[in-house]
C-alpha positions as CSV (number, residue, x, y, z in Angstrom):
1,M,-139.8,30.1,-110.7
2,F,-138.0,33.1,-112.0
3,A,-134.7,33.8,-113.4
4,V,-132.1,36.6,-112.9
5,A,-130.1,36.9,-116.1
6,G,-127.3,38.5,-117.9
7,G,-125.4,40.1,-115.2
8,R,-121.7,39.6,-113.6
9,I,-122.5,37.5,-110.7
10,L,-120.0,37.2,-107.7
11,T,-120.9,34.0,-106.3
12,M,-118.6,34.3,-103.2
13,A,-118.4,30.5,-103.7
14,G,-115.4,30.5,-105.4
15,R,-116.3,31.6,-108.9
16,T,-117.4,34.8,-110.7
17,L,-119.8,34.5,-113.6
18,E,-119.3,37.4,-116.2
19,K,-122.5,36.9,-117.6
20,G,-124.7,34.3,-115.5
21,T,-128.2,33.4,-114.7
22,I,-129.6,32.6,-111.0
23,L,-132.9,30.6,-110.9
24,V,-135.2,31.2,-108.0
25,E,-138.1,28.8,-106.7
26,H,-139.8,29.1,-103.7
27,G,-137.5,31.3,-102.2
28,K,-134.5,29.4,-102.5
29,I,-131.6,29.5,-105.2
30,C,-132.2,26.4,-107.5
31,G,-129.7,27.2,-109.9
32,V,-126.5,29.4,-110.6
33,E,-125.2,29.0,-114.2
34,A,-122.9,30.6,-116.7
35,G,-124.6,32.0,-119.4
36,V,-128.1,33.0,-120.1
37,D,-130.0,29.9,-121.3
38,V,-133.2,30.0,-119.0
39,P,-136.2,27.0,-119.3
40,A,-139.2,28.1,-121.6
41,G,-141.8,29.7,-119.4
42,V,-139.9,31.1,-116.8
43,E,-139.9,34.5,-116.1
44,V,-136.9,36.8,-116.7
45,I,-135.4,39.9,-115.0
46,D,-132.8,41.1,-117.2
47,V,-129.8,42.3,-115.0
48,A,-127.6,42.8,-118.3
49,G,-124.6,45.3,-117.6
50,K,-125.4,45.0,-113.8
51,V,-123.5,43.2,-110.7
52,V,-125.3,40.6,-108.8
53,M,-124.1,39.4,-105.4
54,P,-125.5,37.6,-102.0
55,G,-127.2,39.9,-99.8
56,M,-124.8,41.6,-97.3
57,I,-124.4,40.5,-93.5
58,D,-123.8,42.9,-91.0
59,A,-122.5,40.7,-88.0
60,H,-122.7,43.3,-85.1
61,S,-125.3,46.2,-85.2
62,H,-128.1,47.6,-82.7
63,L,-130.5,47.8,-85.6
64,G,-134.3,48.3,-84.4
65,I,-133.1,48.6,-81.0
66,V,-131.5,51.9,-81.2
67,E,-134.1,53.5,-83.5
68,E,-133.4,56.2,-85.8
69,I,-135.0,59.7,-84.8
70,F,-136.6,58.4,-81.8
71,R,-133.1,58.7,-79.8
72,E,-134.5,58.3,-76.0
73,E,-138.0,56.8,-77.0
74,G,-136.6,54.0,-78.9
75,D,-133.3,53.4,-77.3
76,D,-133.5,50.3,-75.6
77,C,-130.0,49.2,-76.2
78,N,-128.8,49.1,-72.5
79,E,-130.6,48.0,-69.4
80,S,-128.0,49.6,-67.2
81,T,-129.5,48.7,-63.7
82,D,-127.6,45.2,-63.1
83,P,-124.4,44.5,-65.0
84,V,-125.6,40.8,-65.4
85,T,-128.6,40.5,-67.6
86,P,-128.2,37.4,-69.7
87,H,-131.8,36.6,-69.7
88,L,-132.5,39.6,-72.0
89,R,-133.7,39.0,-75.5
90,A,-132.9,41.2,-78.5
91,I,-136.1,40.1,-80.1
92,D,-138.0,41.8,-77.3
93,A,-136.4,45.1,-78.3
94,I,-136.6,45.3,-81.9
95,N,-138.9,47.8,-83.8
96,P,-139.2,46.3,-87.4
97,A,-140.9,49.8,-88.4
98,D,-137.6,51.4,-87.5
99,L,-136.4,53.4,-90.5
100,G,-132.9,51.7,-90.3
101,F,-134.1,48.8,-92.0
102,R,-135.2,50.6,-95.0
103,D,-131.6,52.1,-95.0
104,A,-130.2,48.6,-94.6
105,L,-132.1,47.4,-97.6
106,A,-131.0,50.5,-99.6
107,G,-127.4,49.8,-98.9
108,G,-127.7,46.1,-99.6
109,V,-127.9,44.5,-96.2
110,T,-130.1,41.7,-96.2
111,T,-129.2,40.2,-92.8
112,V,-128.2,41.7,-89.5
113,V,-127.0,40.6,-86.0
114,T,-128.5,43.0,-83.6
115,G,-128.7,42.8,-79.8
116,P,-127.9,44.9,-76.5
117,G,-125.0,47.1,-75.8
118,S,-122.1,47.1,-73.9
119,S,-122.9,48.9,-70.8
120,N,-123.4,45.6,-69.0
121,I,-120.8,42.7,-68.1
122,I,-123.4,40.2,-69.6
123,G,-126.1,42.4,-71.7
124,G,-128.4,39.5,-73.1
125,E,-129.0,37.5,-76.2
126,M,-128.7,38.4,-79.9
127,V,-130.3,37.5,-83.0
128,A,-129.6,37.2,-86.6
129,M,-132.5,38.5,-88.9
130,K,-133.5,39.6,-91.9
131,T,-134.0,42.8,-92.7
132,S,-137.5,43.1,-94.3
133,G,-140.8,42.3,-92.6
134,V,-143.3,43.3,-90.4
135,V,-143.3,41.0,-87.7
136,V,-139.9,40.2,-85.6
137,D,-140.6,36.5,-85.5
138,E,-141.1,36.1,-89.0
139,M,-137.7,38.0,-89.6
140,V,-135.4,35.7,-87.6
141,V,-132.9,33.5,-89.0
142,R,-131.3,32.4,-85.8
143,F,-132.0,33.1,-82.1
144,P,-130.1,33.1,-80.2
145,V,-127.0,33.8,-82.1
146,G,-124.8,34.4,-79.2
147,L,-124.6,36.0,-75.8
148,K,-123.4,39.5,-75.4
149,A,-120.7,40.5,-72.8
150,A,-118.5,43.0,-72.7
151,L,-115.2,44.1,-70.9
152,G,-113.3,47.4,-70.9
153,E,-114.3,50.9,-70.6
154,N,-118.3,50.7,-71.0
155,P,-119.3,48.6,-67.8
156,K,-116.8,50.8,-65.6
157,R,-118.1,53.9,-66.7
158,S,-121.7,52.8,-66.3
159,Y,-121.4,51.3,-62.8
160,G,-118.1,52.7,-61.6
161,R,-119.6,56.2,-61.5
162,E,-122.4,55.2,-59.1
163,K,-119.8,53.5,-56.9
164,K,-121.1,50.1,-57.7
165,M,-119.1,47.1,-59.5
166,P,-117.4,46.7,-61.7
167,V,-115.1,49.9,-61.1
168,T,-111.7,47.9,-62.3
169,R,-111.2,45.7,-64.9
170,M,-110.7,43.0,-62.4
171,A,-114.0,43.5,-61.5
172,S,-115.4,43.3,-64.8
173,A,-113.7,39.9,-65.1
174,A,-114.6,38.5,-61.7
175,I,-118.2,39.2,-62.5
176,L,-118.2,37.4,-65.9
177,R,-116.4,34.3,-64.0
178,E,-119.0,34.5,-61.3
179,A,-122.1,34.3,-63.7
180,L,-120.2,31.3,-65.6
181,V,-119.7,29.5,-62.5
182,R,-123.7,29.9,-61.3
183,G,-124.5,28.6,-64.9
184,Q,-122.2,25.5,-64.4
185,E,-123.8,25.3,-60.9
186,Y,-127.1,25.3,-62.4
187,L,-126.4,22.5,-65.0
188,K,-125.2,20.3,-62.0
189,K,-128.8,20.5,-60.6
190,T,-130.9,17.5,-62.0
191,A,-134.3,19.2,-61.6
192,P,-133.6,22.8,-60.9
193,E,-136.1,25.5,-60.7
194,R,-136.4,27.6,-64.0
195,D,-134.1,30.2,-64.2
196,L,-134.1,32.4,-67.3
197,K,-130.7,33.9,-66.6
198,M,-129.1,30.5,-65.9
199,E,-131.0,29.2,-68.9
200,A,-129.3,31.9,-71.2
201,L,-125.6,31.2,-69.5
202,A,-126.4,27.2,-69.8
203,R,-126.8,27.6,-73.6
204,V,-123.3,29.2,-73.8
205,L,-121.7,26.5,-71.3
206,R,-123.3,23.8,-73.5
207,R,-121.6,25.6,-76.7
208,E,-125.0,25.9,-78.1
209,V,-124.1,29.7,-78.7
210,P,-120.8,31.5,-78.6
211,L,-120.2,34.2,-75.9
212,R,-119.7,37.4,-78.0
213,V,-117.5,39.8,-76.2
214,H,-116.9,43.5,-76.7
215,A,-113.4,44.2,-76.3
216,H,-111.5,46.9,-77.9
217,R,-108.1,46.6,-76.2
218,A,-105.6,44.0,-76.5
219,D,-105.2,43.1,-72.9
220,D,-109.2,43.2,-72.9
221,I,-109.1,41.0,-75.7
222,M,-106.9,38.4,-74.2
223,T,-109.0,38.6,-71.0
224,A,-112.0,37.4,-73.0
225,V,-109.7,34.7,-74.5
226,R,-108.5,33.7,-71.0
227,I,-112.1,33.5,-69.5
228,A,-113.4,31.5,-72.7
229,R,-110.6,28.8,-72.3
230,E,-111.1,28.7,-68.7
231,F,-114.8,27.6,-68.9
232,Q,-114.2,26.1,-72.4
233,V,-116.8,28.1,-74.0
234,D,-117.0,29.3,-77.8
235,L,-115.8,32.8,-78.0
236,V,-116.2,35.9,-80.5
237,I,-114.6,38.9,-80.2
238,E,-116.8,42.1,-81.1
239,H,-114.8,45.1,-82.4
240,C,-111.5,43.6,-82.0
241,T,-109.9,47.2,-82.5
242,E,-106.5,46.5,-81.4
243,G,-106.6,42.6,-82.7
244,H,-103.7,43.4,-85.0
245,V,-101.4,43.3,-81.4
246,V,-102.6,39.9,-80.6
247,A,-103.7,38.6,-84.1
248,Q,-100.8,35.7,-83.8
249,H,-102.6,34.3,-80.3
250,L,-106.3,34.7,-81.7
251,A,-105.1,32.4,-84.9
252,R,-103.6,29.7,-82.8
253,L,-106.7,29.3,-80.7
254,G,-109.0,29.5,-83.6
255,I,-110.8,32.7,-82.3
256,P,-112.8,34.5,-84.8
257,A,-113.6,38.3,-84.9
258,I,-116.1,40.9,-85.8
259,V,-114.0,44.1,-86.8
260,G,-115.4,47.7,-86.5
261,P,-116.8,50.2,-86.7
262,V,-114.0,51.1,-89.2
263,I,-115.4,54.7,-90.2
264,T,-115.0,56.2,-86.8
265,N,-112.7,58.3,-84.8
266,R,-111.2,57.3,-81.7
267,A,-113.9,58.1,-79.4
268,K,-113.0,56.7,-76.2
269,V,-109.2,55.8,-74.9
270,E,-109.4,51.9,-75.5
271,M,-109.6,52.8,-79.2
272,Q,-106.5,54.8,-79.4
273,G,-105.0,51.8,-81.5
274,L,-107.6,52.3,-84.2
275,T,-106.2,51.6,-87.6
276,L,-107.2,50.7,-91.1
277,K,-104.8,47.8,-91.2
278,T,-106.2,45.5,-88.5
279,A,-108.3,43.3,-90.7
280,K,-105.2,43.1,-93.0
281,V,-103.0,41.8,-90.1
282,L,-105.9,39.5,-88.7
283,Y,-106.1,38.0,-92.3
284,E,-102.3,37.3,-92.9
285,A,-102.3,35.7,-89.2
286,G,-105.1,33.3,-90.5
287,V,-108.3,34.7,-88.2
288,R,-111.3,34.2,-89.5
289,F,-113.3,37.7,-89.3
290,A,-116.3,39.8,-90.3
291,I,-116.5,43.5,-90.7
292,M,-119.5,45.3,-88.8
293,T,-121.2,48.8,-88.8
294,D,-122.1,48.6,-85.0
295,H,-125.2,50.4,-86.6
296,P,-126.0,53.3,-85.4
297,V,-122.3,54.1,-84.7
298,V,-121.9,53.8,-88.5
299,P,-125.2,53.7,-90.2
300,V,-126.1,50.1,-91.6
301,Q,-126.2,51.2,-95.1
302,Y,-122.5,51.8,-95.1
303,L,-121.6,48.2,-94.4
304,A,-120.1,47.9,-98.0
305,V,-118.0,51.2,-97.4
306,S,-116.5,50.0,-94.2
307,A,-115.5,46.8,-95.9
308,A,-113.8,49.0,-98.7
309,M,-112.0,51.0,-96.3
310,T,-110.2,47.9,-95.0
311,V,-109.2,47.4,-98.6
312,K,-107.4,51.0,-98.1
313,G,-105.6,49.6,-95.1
314,G,-104.1,46.6,-97.4
315,L,-106.8,43.8,-97.2
316,P,-107.2,42.2,-100.5
317,E,-110.5,43.2,-102.3
318,D,-112.0,39.7,-102.3
319,V,-111.2,39.0,-98.7
320,A,-113.1,42.2,-97.9
321,L,-116.0,41.2,-99.9
322,R,-116.2,37.6,-98.0
323,A,-116.1,39.4,-94.9
324,I,-119.2,40.9,-95.4
325,T,-121.0,37.8,-97.1
326,I,-119.8,34.1,-96.5
327,E,-117.1,34.8,-93.8
328,A,-119.8,36.5,-91.6
329,A,-122.2,33.7,-92.2
330,K,-119.9,31.0,-91.3
331,I,-118.9,33.0,-88.0
332,L,-122.6,32.8,-87.4
333,G,-122.9,29.3,-88.1
334,L,-125.5,30.5,-91.1
335,E,-123.3,29.3,-94.1
336,H,-125.8,26.7,-94.9
337,R,-128.4,29.5,-95.8
338,L,-126.7,32.8,-96.3
339,G,-123.5,34.3,-97.8
340,S,-123.0,33.0,-101.0
341,L,-125.3,32.4,-104.3
342,E,-125.6,28.4,-104.5
343,P,-128.0,26.1,-104.9
344,G,-130.3,25.6,-101.8
345,K,-129.2,28.6,-100.0
346,D,-131.8,31.4,-99.4
347,A,-132.5,33.7,-102.3
348,D,-131.1,36.8,-100.7
349,F,-129.2,39.0,-103.7
350,V,-128.7,42.4,-104.4
351,V,-128.4,43.7,-107.6
352,M,-126.1,46.9,-108.4
353,D,-125.0,49.1,-111.3
354,R,-121.6,48.5,-110.5
355,H,-119.0,46.7,-107.9
356,P,-120.0,47.5,-104.4
357,F,-116.7,49.0,-103.3
358,D,-117.0,51.6,-106.1
359,F,-117.9,54.8,-104.2
360,S,-120.5,55.5,-107.0
361,C,-122.2,52.2,-106.7
362,R,-125.9,52.3,-106.6
363,V,-128.0,49.5,-105.3
364,E,-130.8,49.0,-107.5
365,Q,-132.5,45.8,-106.6
366,V,-132.7,43.9,-103.4
367,F,-134.4,40.2,-102.9
368,I,-134.9,38.5,-99.6
369,N,-136.4,34.9,-99.6
370,G,-137.0,35.3,-103.2
371,E,-139.0,38.4,-103.0
372,K,-138.2,42.0,-104.5
373,V,-138.0,43.9,-101.1
374,Y,-136.3,47.1,-102.5
375,S,-136.2,48.9,-105.9
376,A,-134.4,52.2,-106.4
377,C,-136.7,52.8,-109.5
């Protein structure tokens, strides 16, 4: 057992301790208390004058799949040879030695969701993983954490220029529906031959994992909603650039979103509605959301900066902080382990010299599963 004592603790569980103590044992948090009283014989890490918060969660990235430096050799993001590849698994493409993992730790990011890109209508299964480790299997928190799908410009561009479906948005929606229908037929069979594509689709249709749909434009968002309702599957909107246009609809249907990248330009037509106010509008409408980097579009170490930019757009500071901690964990179904500093949860936390939204903030120490995995010293 050891204690981290004396710092300002942002628990993200409804309270902030101006001077508190975190007790850690066997990789889990076993106590979070006000004051600095520590049981006799317990090792103490003094963080007086520092800010301590849960490890940040980047709910959408391509970390380890699009590697730093090795842009072609290490780019395993899109299997753009077939628009329907639900059987692809992110865990088979991740290189834990990717320098991006080191950057994640330096930015206080302890958990990421990483997965295939958006060239395909259905790209494959995504994974939630810790950002420190040597073997992917030992870093996994949950796999699969969702099945990646995409609507809008990217699939059209990838296949349309080769005169293959989809050339239109109608075709993109039709291909997604066809795949889900095949999944339904597969589930009706009493003893089907093993089919990896159908197994992945079955997990969505049984509502074991959500369909996580890349959609920037408002009409693409609503196409994803329409299809999810047709097939009665759980849905998460990824990017949600024009989510502010349809926020009331998302709220009414209880559909969460993962917003971002925030620090970017209008790189393509479907991002013309980009605004820092999107998160604010979603919040005011009652939509549950997290904030992403879409690494390497925005480097993963700038997750806190991305959240801070939504504050500039009008989002309350505490809500923005929740969007990269506990709310991200809830959308991923991992709030029992991650996202806040509470007894029983993984001992993933970050020690900083000031509030994470301060531009001058410096991450000094990072702990994952109770082990110090990063030190700025």
